[in-house]
C-alpha positions, -999 to +999 in steps of 0.1 A: +935-750+039+928-780+016+913-776-018+878-788-007+876-764+022+888-735-001+862-745-027+834-746-001+844-712+013+844-697-021+810-712-029+796-698+004+811-664-003+795-664-038+761-674-024+763-647+002+770-621-025+742-633-047+717-631-017+729-596-009+724-585-045+689-600-043+682-576-014+691-546-035+666-558-062+639-566-036+643-531-021+636-516-056+671-502-060+683-523-090+688-493-112+705-469-088+742-461-093+766-483-073+783-453-058+749-442-044+742-476-030+776-479-014+773-444+001+739-452+015+751-485+030+781-468+046+760-441+061+735-467+074+763-486+090+775-455+108+740-446+119+733-481+132+763-478+156+746-450+175+709-455+171+693-488+184+659-474+177+668-471+140+680-507+140+647-519+155+626-499+131+645-511+100+644-547+112+606-544+115+603-530+080+626-557+066+607-585+084+574-572+069+589-571+034+601-607+038+568-617+053+588-626+084+607-653+065+640-634+067+645-636+105 
């Protein structure tokens, strides 16, 4: 991989991480412990595998919170 491609990939990765951190803030979880947040996300990932209704419900909640801009 050339230097420009590597740099672009790193910039995209950094931007993705910043956006994900912004989601934590938007959800009102800024001051929760990181271990709690990670545990919650891991549990959510496991639940989403087996519950399509949960996925649909949480997608609707998120779309409302974004004002439907995050679709």
